N, C-alpha and C positions, 0 to 999 in steps of 0.2 A: 390509479390512486394507490391502494394498498394491495400487496400480494398476500393473500391469506391462505392458510392451510387448515382444514378442519381439525379442531383440537381433539386429542385422544382422551376419552373418559377414563378416570382411574377406577379401580375395582370397588372403591368406596367413595361415593360423591363427597367432594370437598377435602379429601385426605391430604392432598398436596398443599392446598392453600392453608389449611389448618396447621400443618407441620411447619410451613415457612413463616406464618405469623408467630408461632411459638419460638422460632429461632431468634427473634429480634433482640431480646436482651443480650444474648451471646454476641450477636453482630455488633451492637452498640459498644459492648465491652472490648471487642477486638479492634474496633476503630480507635477507641481511646488508648488502648495498650500498644497496638502495633502501628496504626496508621497515623496517629497524631504527630509524631516527630517528622515524618515525611511530608505531611500536609503543611506543617509549620515551615519547613525548609522551602517548599514551593512558594508559600505565601511571602516569605521574606525575599526571595529572588524576584518575585513580581512587584512587591512593594518598592524595591530598589529602582524599578523602571518608572515609578510614579505615573501610572496611567491617569489620563485626564477624566475619563468617565468609563462606564461599564455597560456592555450590551450582553444580554442573556438569551441563549437560544435553546429551545427544547420542544418536545412534543409530549402530549398525553400526561401521564403521571409525572414525568420529569419536568414538564412545564409548570406543574404546581410547586415542585421543589425549587425551580428557578424563580418563581414569584416570591417564595419565602426568602431566597437569597437577595432579591431586590429590596425587600423590607430591611433585611440585615444591613446591606451595603448603604442604603440611604439613611437609616436611623443610627446605626452604630459607627459608620465611617463618614457619613456626610458626603458620599460620592454619588453624583447623578447616575441614574441607571435607566435602562430601557429594555423592553422585551422585543426581540427582532421579529420581523415578518420575512421569513426565509424566501417566500416567493418573489420578493423584490429582486433577489439575486438569482435564484434558480429558475424562475419562470420569465422574469422581465429582463434579466441580465444587467441590472443597475450596477453602476460602479460607484463606490463610496471611498472617501478618504478616511481611513481608520487609523491613521498614524497616532501612536501612543494611546490607543483605545484598548481596553481589556475586553476580549470577547470570551465569555464562558459558555461552553456548550455542555448541557447536561443530558445524558442518555444512559439508560440501563445497559443496553447492548452495544452501543456505539456503532451500529450497523446501518442505520437508515441513510439512504443515499443523499437526501436533502440536507441532513445535518453535516455529513462529510463534505458535500459540495460547498455549502455556505461557509463552513469553517476554512476550507481551502481558499475560498475567495476573500475571506476576511484577512487571512494571513498574507495573501498577495497584496491586499490593500493597506498593509502596514500595521495590522493589529497584533497585539500580544494575545495568543490563543491558548486557552486552557480547556481541556476536556475533563469532565467529571463522569466516570463510567464505572460499571461493574466488570469491565472486560479490558484489561491493559493491552491485549493483543488485537483489539478492534481496529477497523479502518479509521475511526474517528481519533483514537489515541495516536495512530500513526501520523496523521496529518497535522496534529496539534503540537505546538511548541512545548507545552507543559501538560502533564496528566496527573489526575488524582484517582486512585483506585479506591472505591468505597468498600471493598472487602466484604461484600455480602454473601459471597459464595454462590453457587449455581442456583438460579431461581427458575423453577419449572412450571409453577402455576401461572396461568395467563394473567390473573389480576396481580399486579405488582404490590407487594406489601413490604417485605424486608428491604428491598432495594430503595423504596421511598424513604423510610426512616433513616437508612444508611446515607442516602444523598443529603438529607436534611442535616444530619450530624456532621458529615464531611464538609458541607458548605459553611456551617456555623464555625467549625474549627479553622477553616480557611480564612473567613472574615476576621476571626480573632487573631490569626497570624498576621494579617495585613495591618491590623491596628496595634499590634504588640501586646495583645491580651493573652491571658494564660489558659483560657477555656475552662476555668474551674467550675462554671455554672453547669457543665455537662456531666460532671463526675458522678452524680447521683442517678443519672438517667437509667442505666441498666437495671438497678434494683427497683426503681419506681415502675419501669416498664413491666417487670415481672409481676409486681403487685397488681397492676391493671389486668394483665393477661390471665391471672389466676381467678378473676371475677367473672368467669364465663356465664354462670347462672343468672347474674343480673342482666347480662346482655340478651340471654335467651328469653327472659321475661319481656324485654322491650321488643324483641323480634316477634314474639307471639302477639303483642299488641298491634304491631304494624305490618304483619305479613300480608294483609289484604289491602294495603294502601295502594291507591291508584296514582298518586303523585306525592312528592315530597318537596318541600322548600328548605334549603339549608343556608344559613346566614352567619356571618361573623364580621368582625372588623379587625384591622391591624394585622398582627402576626397570625391571628386565627383565620383570616380570609383564605389563604392557601389551603388550610385544613378543610374549610367548607367546600372548596372546589374539588379537592381530592376525595372527600367523602361522597359527593355527588357522583363523581366518576365511578367510584367503586360500586355504589348502589346500582347505577345504570348498567355497568358492564357485567354484573353478576346476577342481579335479580330482575333486570329489565324494567324496573320502576323508573318512570321519568322523574329525575331529581334535578331541580333548578337551584343553582347556587348564586347568591348575591352578596355583595358587600351590604352591611346593614344600611349604610347611607343610600346606596342605589335602590334597596328594597323600598325605601320610603318615597322614591321618585317614580311611582307608578305601579310596580309589581305588587305592592301591598294590597291593591284592590282585589287580587285573586285569592287572598288568604281568607279561609273560612274556618268553621269548626270541625271540618271533616278531614281535610288533608293535613298531615303532621308538618310542623315546622321545627326543624332542628337548629338550635342556636348554640354555637361554640363560644362560650363566654370566657375568654382568656383573662386570667387574673392579672390586672395591670391596666395600662392606659387603653388598650383595645377593648377590654371588657367595660371600662367606664364609658367609652364612646358608644357602646352598644346599648346602654341602659334606656335611652329614649325609644329605641326600636323595640326592646322587650316590652316596654310599657304600652306601646301601640299594638303590639301583637296580643298581649293579654286583654287589652281593651276590645279587640275584635273577636275575642273568644276563641283564639287559635288553640289547637291541640299542640301545646308548646313542649318540646323535649329539650332539655338543657344538658350540655356537656360542659361542666365547669365545677365551681366550688359547691359544697354542700348547701350553703346558704342560697345560691342561685337555683339549685335543683329543687329545694324546698318550695320555691315560689312558682314552679312549673307543673305541668300536668304529669310529667315523668322526667327521668334523666339518669345521668351517670356522674357521680361525684369524682372528681380527679384529685389525686394526692399532690397538689401543686403548691401547698403552703411552703413558702420560702424558696420556691423554684423560680428562677429568673424568667420574665415574660418571654424573652427571645428564644428560649429553648422549650417552652411549653408545647409548641406544635408537635414535637417529637412524641409527646405523651398523648396529646389530644386525639390524634388520628387512630390510636390503637383500639379504643372501644368502637369507633366507627367502622374500622376494618372488620371487627368481630360482628358488628351489627349487619353489615352487608353479607357476610358469610352466613349468619344465622337466619336472616330473612330469606336468603336464597334456598337454604336447606329446608326451611319451613314451607316454602312454596313448591317443594318437590323438584328442584333444579340442582344442577351440579356446578358449583362455583369454580371448579377446576377447568371447566370447558365451556366458557360462554360461546354462544353461537356466533358464527361468522368472524371470529377473531383469531389472530395469529400472535405468537409471542413477540416476533419482530415485525413491525409494520413498516413496510418500505415505501415511504412517500417520496415524491420527487418535486 
């Protein structure tokens, strides 16, 4: 399955992850200033090919970024999308007709053999292939027809932070390019991201409240759902707390039964249609006496047990996930530190996981 090398502990636990989280406003600004023109050019060239639908391929954190792109492509572009199962190609050798299909492979390193092999197979099957990576010299970039560099710079902490938000912004700008948009909704993101990251003390208070949690449930709807999945992943890989992520709709179809007044429930309430769709779920959670933590507007936080208010007033719903994940990255970091562990070096993990 994965080839793993024991992680090296830094001299100060969490120093690397903390530093890379702090880089995110600068990374977002770099993408807007330097990457946007190249992303738009790539989008225009692909749009001219008029792909009939889109398949997205990824693993781990990048899989959550791909899910965000699925929402963008279906909502903003009206283009049917699917998330691929790579084993159909790499393990079963299935042959598909992908003529005029856009296959987007998202990977921080661009080095996992299954991503490379499935992209090669897609190109041979007639697909338009696009790699979105943080490494333009990667094997994945080499086998893809098109490539977008997310310009995050070297990421050394095992938990991916800046590459995730960089992937989200690059994918947003790409979809904007496909539909002829100007990407203006993203211009305020670097400054707003800095405002969030400056509120470390608020997150430390939340971490103190939940450092002894034995389980967490994380939920959202719409554009916020990928954020819920990514937050759960961050909590599990750094603090080792089992964190279960559900779409709010799926939470009501059975898993709600496990919710009690002990295990925290984190709800990402996106300001917009996704947040509106989550309201019945929030009502059910409050009715069950859940220890409800809200990441969203101040009005939503005020109705919860605890939370973190986001500066999303006037921010388009489709780019809010780039801000929503920031306090949750910090929460994973702070909970891990409070539990006496090193978020830079989660046990049994390697920076590049080589699945086949």
